[in-house]
Backbone bond lengths (Angstrom), bond angles and torsions (degrees), N, CA, C in turn:
res aa  C-N    CA-C-N  psi(-1)  N-CA   C-N-CA  omega(-1)  CA-C   N-CA-C  phi
1 M - - - 1.467 - - 1.516 108.89 -
2 I 1.320 118.48 129.54 1.457 122.64 179.96 1.515 108.97 -85.18
3 T 1.308 116.40 131.93 1.457 121.27 178.05 1.509 109.48 -104.34
4 Q 1.303 116.03 125.37 1.461 121.28 -179.31 1.510 108.90 -113.08
5 K 1.308 117.66 138.13 1.460 122.16 -179.75 1.527 109.62 -118.36
6 A 1.312 114.81 132.18 1.462 120.19 178.78 1.516 108.41 -112.00
7 N 1.321 117.26 123.85 1.455 122.32 -179.17 1.516 110.57 -109.00
8 I 1.314 115.98 135.42 1.460 121.24 175.76 1.524 107.20 -116.68
9 E 1.344 116.73 113.45 1.451 120.85 -177.25 1.521 109.43 -127.82
10 S 1.290 116.47 147.00 1.459 120.60 178.61 1.511 108.80 -160.59
11 N 1.316 115.76 151.09 1.458 120.52 176.10 1.516 111.64 -80.98
12 S 1.328 116.62 -12.65 1.452 120.14 -176.41 1.521 110.44 -79.70
13 D 1.322 116.14 136.59 1.455 120.94 177.13 1.524 111.77 -69.28
14 L 1.339 116.04 -15.71 1.455 120.07 -178.37 1.524 112.03 -80.90
15 Q 1.331 116.86 -15.52 1.447 120.41 -178.90 1.536 109.91 -79.38
16 P 1.328 117.76 150.19 1.462 119.96 177.45 1.517 110.58 -66.28
17 P 1.317 118.15 160.52 1.463 120.57 179.54 1.527 110.92 -67.00
18 K 1.308 115.29 167.10 1.457 121.88 -179.94 1.524 110.47 -54.68
19 T 1.338 114.97 130.98 1.455 120.93 -177.20 1.520 109.97 -118.05
20 V 1.299 116.57 133.73 1.454 121.58 176.62 1.518 108.19 -112.01
21 L 1.324 116.86 120.60 1.459 122.39 -178.71 1.522 107.89 -108.23
22 D 1.313 116.74 108.12 1.455 122.63 -177.05 1.523 109.06 -96.33
23 Y 1.317 116.36 104.28 1.457 120.42 -176.83 1.533 111.68 -69.54
24 G 1.319 116.30 -23.81 1.465 118.98 175.79 1.518 111.10 -64.24
25 T 1.332 116.45 -40.86 1.466 120.83 178.54 1.525 110.42 -66.41
26 I 1.335 115.81 -43.11 1.463 119.84 179.03 1.527 110.54 -60.53
27 F 1.330 116.14 -43.18 1.470 121.37 179.74 1.522 110.23 -60.75
28 N 1.320 116.53 -48.50 1.463 120.22 -175.17 1.516 113.53 -70.54
29 K 1.328 117.01 -32.85 1.462 120.53 -174.94 1.525 113.38 -98.43
30 A 1.311 117.75 4.63 1.464 120.60 -179.69 1.533 109.89 -58.95
31 P 1.338 117.67 141.41 1.475 120.83 -178.72 1.527 114.09 -75.17
32 V 1.322 117.29 -1.03 1.461 121.32 174.53 1.523 108.61 -115.90
33 G 1.320 116.39 153.27 1.444 119.96 177.10 1.519 110.71 -70.47
34 L 1.325 116.97 132.87 1.464 121.49 179.12 1.523 109.54 -128.63
35 E 1.326 115.62 132.77 1.462 121.64 176.15 1.523 108.15 -130.88
36 Y 1.334 115.74 141.77 1.460 119.55 176.37 1.526 108.69 -122.77
37 Y 1.337 115.31 125.84 1.454 122.69 179.07 1.528 108.99 -113.89
38 D 1.331 117.10 145.06 1.470 119.97 -179.27 1.529 110.53 -79.48
39 K 1.328 116.74 -174.18 1.467 121.27 -174.77 1.520 112.99 -62.60
40 D 1.328 116.58 -21.99 1.468 120.24 179.06 1.526 112.09 -94.73
41 G 1.337 116.10 2.83 1.460 119.93 178.84 1.515 114.33 86.57
42 I 1.341 117.78 11.87 1.461 121.43 -178.90 1.542 109.60 -87.84
43 L 1.310 116.27 132.65 1.465 121.21 -179.96 1.529 109.96 -66.88
44 V 1.340 115.83 124.53 1.463 119.82 179.38 1.526 112.15 -118.16
45 D 1.334 117.94 -15.27 1.468 119.49 175.61 1.520 109.35 -159.46
46 I 1.314 115.43 149.46 1.468 122.39 179.88 1.524 107.39 -151.98
47 N 1.323 117.22 140.14 1.467 118.41 -176.26 1.528 112.09 -93.34
48 E 1.328 114.99 176.67 1.462 120.94 -173.42 1.529 112.23 -65.17
49 T 1.326 116.85 -37.95 1.465 119.88 -179.49 1.521 110.76 -64.36
50 A 1.321 116.91 -42.49 1.469 120.40 178.87 1.525 110.92 -64.36
51 L 1.329 116.31 -39.03 1.462 119.85 178.25 1.526 110.84 -60.88
52 R 1.338 116.59 -40.33 1.481 119.88 178.08 1.526 110.64 -66.61
53 I 1.329 116.87 -43.26 1.464 120.20 -179.67 1.526 110.61 -59.41
54 Y 1.330 116.10 -42.10 1.464 120.50 -175.24 1.527 113.20 -89.12
55 G 1.334 116.81 -0.89 1.461 119.90 177.30 1.514 113.56 69.12
56 C 1.332 116.97 32.88 1.464 121.49 -178.12 1.531 109.61 -107.63
57 A 1.305 116.54 121.13 1.466 120.51 -177.61 1.527 112.18 -91.39
58 D 1.321 117.00 -28.16 1.463 121.38 -172.97 1.532 110.02 -109.61
59 K 1.324 116.06 97.93 1.467 120.85 -178.35 1.524 111.29 -64.52
60 E 1.324 116.90 -44.53 1.462 120.48 -176.68 1.530 111.15 -62.15
61 H 1.316 115.85 -41.38 1.466 119.29 178.98 1.531 110.64 -64.66
62 L 1.325 115.44 -38.66 1.465 120.43 179.09 1.532 110.34 -62.65
63 L 1.321 116.81 -45.00 1.465 120.41 -179.22 1.530 111.58 -67.79
64 K 1.318 116.80 -35.62 1.465 120.09 178.83 1.527 111.87 -71.31
65 S 1.332 116.76 -17.59 1.465 120.48 179.76 1.526 112.20 -74.32
66 R 1.349 116.37 -8.44 1.465 122.52 179.64 1.533 111.56 52.12
67 I 1.328 114.07 54.50 1.457 121.28 177.63 1.524 109.75 -63.45
68 C 1.322 116.65 128.77 1.471 120.86 179.30 1.525 109.73 -105.95
69 F 1.318 114.84 121.60 1.465 120.55 -177.62 1.524 112.08 -60.56
70 Y 1.314 117.20 -36.99 1.456 120.83 -175.81 1.529 112.52 -71.40
71 D 1.347 116.32 -14.96 1.473 120.36 177.64 1.526 111.95 -98.97
72 H 1.334 116.34 0.52 1.467 120.82 -174.44 1.527 109.73 -65.17
73 P 1.356 118.92 119.34 1.466 120.71 -176.76 1.522 114.24 -63.70
74 N 1.335 117.55 -24.06 1.463 119.32 179.88 1.522 113.01 -81.27
75 Y 1.335 117.10 -10.91 1.463 119.82 -177.10 1.534 112.37 -112.43
76 K 1.310 117.12 12.29 1.471 119.21 -177.77 1.524 112.03 -63.35
77 S 1.335 116.92 -30.67 1.470 118.81 179.85 1.518 112.00 -76.35
78 Q 1.356 117.15 -20.83 1.460 120.35 178.84 1.534 112.32 -91.12
79 I 1.340 116.23 -35.79 1.465 121.02 -178.94 1.527 107.46 -115.72
80 K 1.327 116.32 82.38 1.460 120.75 -174.71 1.525 113.00 -90.70
81 N 1.338 116.96 -24.90 1.454 119.95 -177.47 1.524 109.69 -152.69
82 E 1.327 115.16 -178.75 1.465 120.70 -176.62 1.526 111.81 -60.65
83 A 1.328 116.85 -38.86 1.465 120.36 -177.76 1.521 111.61 -63.40
84 D 1.340 117.03 -33.53 1.458 120.80 -178.15 1.537 112.12 -65.34
85 K 1.333 116.56 -23.80 1.465 120.27 -179.73 1.532 111.19 -65.26
86 Y 1.326 116.60 -22.29 1.465 121.22 -175.60 1.529 112.28 -96.62
87 R 1.311 117.34 -1.10 1.459 120.93 -176.53 1.523 111.82 -103.10
88 T 1.331 115.75 141.00 1.460 120.19 170.34 1.517 108.16 -75.47
89 C 1.318 116.41 134.21 1.469 120.52 -176.33 1.529 109.45 -132.50
90 T 1.315 116.19 128.07 1.462 122.13 172.95 1.521 107.53 -113.84
91 C 1.321 117.34 125.32 1.463 119.66 -175.09 1.532 111.84 -141.87
92 N 1.306 113.51 160.92 1.463 122.77 -178.61 1.522 106.22 -136.79
93 F 1.334 118.37 112.20 1.461 119.14 -173.15 1.529 111.21 -155.83
94 N 1.338 115.26 172.66 1.461 121.53 178.01 1.526 109.46 -85.84
95 Y 1.319 115.37 116.97 1.469 121.83 178.87 1.522 107.57 -87.09
96 D 1.332 116.74 121.18 1.466 122.81 -171.78 1.523 110.69 -103.18
97 F 1.332 117.00 106.56 1.463 121.16 179.41 1.525 111.42 -72.95
98 D 1.318 117.22 -32.58 1.460 120.07 178.93 1.523 111.02 -66.06
99 L 1.333 116.05 -32.83 1.467 120.72 178.04 1.531 110.82 -64.98
100 L 1.339 117.05 -37.28 1.461 121.00 178.04 1.532 110.78 -58.79
101 K 1.332 114.81 -44.13 1.464 119.53 -177.59 1.524 111.01 -74.00
102 K 1.338 115.76 -36.29 1.461 120.10 -179.69 1.521 110.95 -62.88
103 E 1.331 116.70 -37.87 1.462 120.64 -178.28 1.525 112.40 -97.57
104 N 1.349 115.78 12.13 1.470 121.75 176.60 1.528 112.56 56.16
105 Y 1.321 115.68 34.05 1.466 118.95 179.15 1.521 110.52 -78.02
106 Y 1.315 116.07 -51.49 1.454 121.25 174.65 1.511 108.15 -150.90
107 L 1.324 117.24 119.08 1.463 121.64 -169.85 1.516 113.67 -99.12
108 D 1.342 118.08 -8.61 1.462 120.57 -169.89 1.516 114.68 -96.05
109 S 1.331 118.30 5.35 1.456 119.37 178.27 1.522 109.67 -68.20
110 K 1.334 115.93 139.64 1.459 120.99 178.63 1.520 112.04 -85.79
111 R 1.318 116.72 -3.80 1.454 120.68 -178.69 1.527 111.05 -97.02
112 S 1.313 115.93 159.12 1.458 121.08 178.64 1.529 108.41 -144.05
113 G 1.319 116.05 171.10 1.451 120.25 -179.88 1.523 111.33 73.53
114 K 1.342 115.75 -154.47 1.457 121.02 -177.25 1.520 111.30 -121.97
115 V 1.325 115.05 145.02 1.462 120.89 172.59 1.528 107.21 -129.19
116 R 1.310 115.25 155.10 1.464 120.16 179.17 1.517 108.86 -91.25
117 I 1.334 116.98 123.79 1.451 119.26 178.57 1.528 110.64 -127.32
118 Q 1.308 113.75 157.56 1.461 121.43 175.19 1.516 106.23 -125.76
119 N 1.314 117.24 126.18 1.458 117.54 -179.02 1.519 112.67 -142.13
120 K 1.323 113.80 166.31 1.455 121.33 177.17 1.515 108.22 -128.57
121 I 1.317 115.58 127.00 1.463 122.00 179.03 1.528 107.19 -104.73
122 E 1.318 116.19 115.17 1.461 121.57 -173.23 1.526 110.36 -121.24
123 P 1.343 118.51 104.44 1.463 120.05 176.46 1.527 111.05 -73.11
124 I 1.320 116.47 145.67 1.462 122.14 176.00 1.527 107.42 -102.23
125 I 1.325 115.96 113.87 1.461 121.65 -175.07 1.530 109.34 -108.57
126 N 1.339 117.37 130.69 1.471 120.10 179.30 1.528 110.52 -85.04
127 E 1.322 116.34 -178.12 1.461 121.33 -176.47 1.520 112.78 -64.06
128 K 1.304 117.02 -22.59 1.467 121.07 179.32 1.530 112.08 -86.55
129 G 1.334 115.38 -0.01 1.463 118.74 -179.05 1.512 113.32 81.54
130 E 1.336 115.97 17.95 1.460 120.56 -179.23 1.527 110.33 -101.19
131 I 1.317 115.73 148.81 1.465 120.02 177.80 1.525 109.73 -77.22
132 E 1.326 115.45 125.55 1.462 120.34 175.25 1.520 111.54 -99.28
133 G 1.313 116.00 -20.17 1.454 120.59 179.81 1.518 110.22 174.37
134 T 1.320 115.54 -179.96 1.463 121.40 179.44 1.527 108.87 -140.68
135 I 1.320 115.63 133.39 1.462 121.34 175.82 1.531 108.08 -107.88
136 V 1.318 115.94 131.26 1.465 121.14 177.01 1.536 107.91 -119.26
137 S 1.325 116.15 122.74 1.467 120.62 175.42 1.526 108.09 -109.84
138 T 1.327 116.09 139.21 1.464 120.66 -171.25 1.514 112.39 -137.04
139 L 1.329 115.22 138.30 1.467 122.51 172.03 1.524 108.22 -125.95
140 E 1.329 116.61 134.72 1.467 119.07 172.80 1.518 107.84 -88.98
141 I 1.327 116.17 123.76 1.466 120.75 -176.28 1.523 111.99 -119.59
142 T 1.335 116.18 19.93 1.463 120.55 -178.82 1.521 111.79 -55.97
143 E 1.321 116.79 -46.54 1.467 121.08 -177.05 1.530 110.47 -64.42
144 D 1.342 116.35 -43.00 1.468 119.70 178.91 1.522 110.71 -62.33
145 T 1.356 115.57 -41.41 1.466 119.51 179.61 1.510 111.22 -64.30
146 N 1.348 116.74 -43.15 1.464 120.55 179.25 1.527 111.36 -62.33
147 L 1.340 116.02 -39.15 1.462 119.71 178.70 1.519 111.20 -63.75
148 R 1.344 116.13 -39.07 1.467 119.49 178.16 1.518 110.98 -64.96
149 Y 1.354 116.10 -41.71 1.457 119.20 178.46 1.532 111.23 -63.57
150 E 1.336 115.77 -41.19 1.464 119.70 179.44 1.527 110.31 -63.99
151 Q 1.324 116.23 -40.34 1.462 119.72 178.88 1.527 110.94 -64.28
152 L 1.339 116.33 -43.69 1.462 120.12 178.29 1.526 111.02 -62.80
153 Y 1.350 115.62 -39.28 1.458 119.38 179.99 1.533 111.06 -64.81
154 R 1.340 115.98 -41.60 1.468 119.50 178.42 1.524 110.94 -64.82
155 E 1.332 116.07 -40.34 1.459 119.41 178.81 1.527 110.75 -64.72
156 K 1.336 116.15 -38.43 1.469 120.07 178.09 1.521 110.53 -63.72
157 E 1.335 116.97 -41.46 1.459 120.48 179.45 1.530 111.03 -63.11
158 I 1.339 115.26 -43.05 1.469 119.18 -179.43 1.523 110.53 -61.61
159 I 1.339 115.69 -43.22 1.467 120.29 -177.91 1.533 110.52 -67.08
160 T 1.345 116.51 -48.26 1.466 119.41 -176.21 1.522 112.16 -66.53
161 E 1.324 117.05 -35.05 1.456 119.58 179.77 1.520 111.65 -71.30
162 A 1.329 116.38 -25.06 1.462 119.62 -178.90 1.532 112.39 -90.20
163 L 1.332 117.61 -6.57 1.462 119.44 -178.36 1.530 110.63 -62.89
164 P 1.334 117.40 139.91 1.463 120.51 178.53 1.524 113.37 -80.06
165 I 1.334 117.35 -4.15 1.472 121.37 177.87 1.517 108.64 -110.93
166 G 1.335 115.73 153.03 1.458 120.11 -179.61 1.515 112.10 -71.20
167 L 1.332 116.39 140.08 1.460 121.35 -179.18 1.515 109.66 -140.48
168 A 1.347 116.12 131.63 1.454 122.25 174.53 1.527 108.20 -127.51
169 I 1.327 115.87 142.45 1.463 121.28 178.42 1.516 108.60 -121.68
170 Y 1.337 115.94 132.49 1.469 122.28 -179.23 1.529 109.24 -117.87
171 D 1.336 116.94 151.15 1.452 119.51 176.40 1.528 110.11 -83.21
172 K 1.325 117.03 -177.52 1.472 120.98 -174.48 1.520 112.55 -64.99
173 D 1.344 117.08 -20.94 1.465 120.75 179.46 1.526 112.27 -93.75
174 G 1.332 115.83 3.39 1.452 120.08 176.27 1.514 115.51 92.75
175 Y 1.332 118.12 3.05 1.461 120.13 -178.28 1.528 110.64 -84.47
176 Q 1.312 114.37 135.19 1.461 120.26 -178.21 1.536 109.78 -70.62
177 Q 1.333 115.84 125.50 1.456 121.26 -177.96 1.522 112.84 -108.13
178 F 1.324 116.07 -21.30 1.456 119.10 -174.59 1.520 110.34 -158.21
179 I 1.338 116.35 137.90 1.459 120.31 165.76 1.532 107.04 -135.56
180 N 1.307 116.02 143.32 1.457 117.83 -178.83 1.533 110.45 -90.43
181 P 1.320 117.93 166.80 1.475 121.03 -177.17 1.526 113.52 -56.44
182 A 1.332 117.11 -34.49 1.463 119.34 -179.67 1.527 110.94 -63.51
183 L 1.339 117.09 -42.26 1.466 120.11 179.24 1.526 110.59 -69.29
184 A 1.327 116.43 -38.45 1.467 119.65 177.43 1.521 110.35 -58.78
185 S 1.310 116.95 -40.13 1.464 121.19 178.88 1.528 111.10 -67.01
186 I 1.331 116.63 -40.99 1.472 121.53 -179.12 1.528 110.57 -63.33
187 F 1.336 116.35 -41.19 1.462 121.13 -175.52 1.531 113.37 -93.86
188 G 1.310 117.05 1.88 1.460 119.83 177.95 1.508 113.37 72.71
189 V 1.318 117.43 30.03 1.469 121.92 178.36 1.527 108.26 -88.53
190 E 1.329 116.29 118.39 1.461 120.03 -177.29 1.526 112.07 -85.64
191 D 1.325 117.19 -36.73 1.471 121.43 -177.63 1.529 108.38 -124.66
192 I 1.324 116.44 107.69 1.468 121.05 -175.69 1.526 111.27 -63.88
193 E 1.338 117.67 -42.37 1.470 120.33 -178.16 1.521 111.12 -63.34
194 V 1.321 117.25 -42.79 1.461 120.77 178.11 1.523 109.84 -64.25
195 H 1.315 116.65 -39.84 1.456 121.47 178.66 1.529 111.61 -61.81
196 L 1.333 117.42 -46.81 1.462 121.17 -178.88 1.523 111.49 -67.68
197 A 1.327 116.48 -29.15 1.473 120.66 179.77 1.528 111.72 -67.28
198 K 1.321 117.55 -14.02 1.465 121.59 178.64 1.532 112.25 -80.70
199 H 1.345 115.87 -4.73 1.470 121.66 177.50 1.530 111.82 55.88
200 I 1.305 114.99 54.73 1.459 120.95 177.69 1.521 109.82 -61.79
201 N 1.342 116.07 129.35 1.458 120.63 -178.16 1.529 111.09 -114.49
202 L 1.314 115.40 127.42 1.460 121.43 -178.53 1.529 112.38 -57.36
203 F 1.332 116.03 -36.31 1.462 119.71 -175.51 1.527 112.84 -78.06
204 E 1.342 116.41 -3.95 1.471 120.44 174.49 1.525 111.36 -105.10
205 D 1.322 116.49 2.55 1.463 121.08 -178.61 1.530 109.89 -66.06
206 P 1.342 117.98 121.55 1.468 120.45 -176.70 1.527 113.89 -71.13
207 I 1.310 117.52 -15.47 1.466 120.83 -177.76 1.525 111.58 -86.41
208 I 1.301 116.60 -35.21 1.465 120.37 -178.07 1.525 109.62 -75.73
209 S 1.306 117.25 129.10 1.464 121.69 -176.90 1.525 110.93 -68.06
210 E 1.335 114.95 155.08 1.460 119.72 179.19 1.526 111.23 -64.14
211 H 1.316 115.82 -33.29 1.458 120.06 178.90 1.540 110.31 -63.09
212 L 1.336 115.44 -43.99 1.458 120.06 179.59 1.530 111.01 -67.71
213 K 1.333 116.39 -38.92 1.468 119.90 177.44 1.526 111.15 -61.85
214 E 1.331 115.48 -40.43 1.464 119.44 179.92 1.527 111.03 -65.57
215 N 1.325 115.55 -38.74 1.467 119.23 177.26 1.525 111.30 -63.74
216 I 1.327 115.38 -38.54 1.466 119.23 178.83 1.529 109.95 -65.92
217 R 1.339 116.53 -43.89 1.472 120.33 179.38 1.530 111.17 -59.69
218 N 1.316 116.08 -38.70 1.461 120.84 -176.55 1.519 113.46 -88.76
219 N 1.337 114.36 5.10 1.467 119.71 179.59 1.526 111.69 59.89
220 D 1.338 115.80 34.22 1.466 121.17 -178.41 1.522 112.38 -100.72
221 I 1.309 117.05 14.25 1.469 119.43 -177.07 1.523 109.81 -131.89
222 T 1.296 115.55 139.94 1.461 120.23 174.33 1.530 110.53 -111.88
223 E 1.339 116.38 -31.47 1.461 119.23 -178.82 1.526 109.98 -162.12
224 A 1.340 116.38 140.36 1.468 121.04 176.45 1.523 108.34 -154.13
225 S 1.337 116.88 148.55 1.467 122.25 177.29 1.517 109.48 -113.68
226 I 1.338 116.47 138.54 1.459 121.26 179.58 1.516 109.26 -136.46
227 E 1.342 116.04 152.92 1.462 121.65 173.62 1.528 106.75 -89.53
228 Y 1.329 116.37 121.17 1.460 121.51 -172.51 1.519 109.98 -109.74
229 S 1.344 116.82 115.37 1.464 122.33 -178.07 1.521 110.54 -96.67
230 L 1.319 116.52 116.08 1.461 120.34 177.85 1.527 111.27 -69.74
231 Q 1.324 117.19 -27.99 1.465 119.71 177.95 1.526 110.09 -64.87
232 A 1.334 116.42 -42.60 1.461 119.92 179.60 1.528 110.11 -64.78
233 V 1.313 116.86 -37.54 1.466 120.41 179.54 1.525 110.70 -66.51
234 S 1.347 116.00 -40.33 1.464 119.96 -177.44 1.525 112.37 -66.99
235 Q 1.318 117.25 -19.30 1.460 121.04 179.99 1.533 111.77 -86.33
236 T 1.308 116.92 -1.00 1.463 121.65 177.40 1.531 108.63 -116.96
237 N 1.309 115.78 -179.76 1.470 120.63 177.45 1.527 111.40 -97.64
238 Y 1.334 116.09 18.08 1.470 118.74 -176.34 1.524 110.49 -64.98
239 F 1.321 118.03 -55.41 1.463 121.52 166.92 1.529 107.93 -164.21
240 D 1.326 115.03 158.23 1.455 121.26 -176.98 1.523 110.90 -90.38
241 T 1.313 115.69 140.75 1.455 120.50 173.43 1.521 108.44 -135.61
242 G 1.291 115.50 136.76 1.459 119.84 -179.37 1.513 113.16 -91.39
243 L 1.327 116.10 6.92 1.466 119.50 -177.98 1.516 111.16 -84.48
244 P 1.331 117.25 154.31 1.468 120.67 175.49 1.523 110.36 -70.59
245 E 1.314 115.71 176.85 1.463 120.20 -178.60 1.525 110.37 -56.83
246 T 1.307 114.82 121.67 1.460 121.05 -178.33 1.517 108.92 -144.90
247 T 1.302 115.84 141.56 1.467 120.99 173.91 1.516 108.22 -117.56
248 I 1.328 115.90 126.76 1.455 120.32 -179.26 1.516 109.42 -123.02
249 T 1.302 115.73 160.64 1.460 120.92 176.59 1.517 108.21 -98.18
250 A 1.335 115.39 124.54 1.466 120.68 -178.83 1.526 108.72 -117.24
251 R 1.320 115.82 145.88 1.451 121.16 178.15 1.522 108.86 -117.44
252 V 1.314 115.75 129.07 1.461 121.86 179.36 1.511 108.51 -103.37
253 E 1.337 116.93 126.57 1.465 121.40 177.87 1.511 109.60 -127.12
254 K 1.315 115.55 140.88 1.461 121.34 179.17 1.519 109.26 -96.22
């Protein structure tokens, strides 16, 4: 890394004192990850923030490994051909540490799994139109993304619980994961948590026909209406309801 110093000197007492600007310090202490690759795509410098993001403790060992940016398995979708090397690219994607180890790209990272990162790939082009190097700046945004998902999930819960119509959500195996208060009232469920703990399965529902269940399994259905008899349900062990004989219209959506 080249360190450049800028000096400001003046005979005037009104001028500020001599200032030394160390770009090496700025590079290393920047709050975003910074990497510099040479014209051949070989990593020649990386700052402290980037080392933390990538889980690398030994900078010197990393640089001696002659990491090539163009061979990076996580950037294959951004750098697909020679022309892509000359383009500035801003992207937001899941950075896969397990993929690095699987493809023997870099084995010494202490991190595993995937994290969400946002980065900018900026080629440095000289007057002849040749690449002199590439700068990559990186931010890890996993926590921000998780917070957004949590906020959306809370908003979804608030909306579904306030709906005036009954709503139930099942997982891919048919197990009931959620019912809103309106549905609990319709089916005579007094305690939703106790009800969900019984692991109610859609494919064991005695009211839903086998043909409809098969369509649901095969993802061949988008919507269907059925007449649902609570009396018939109460005569089985599917779930208990304290309501009198009632028939309701239910709609199944995939």
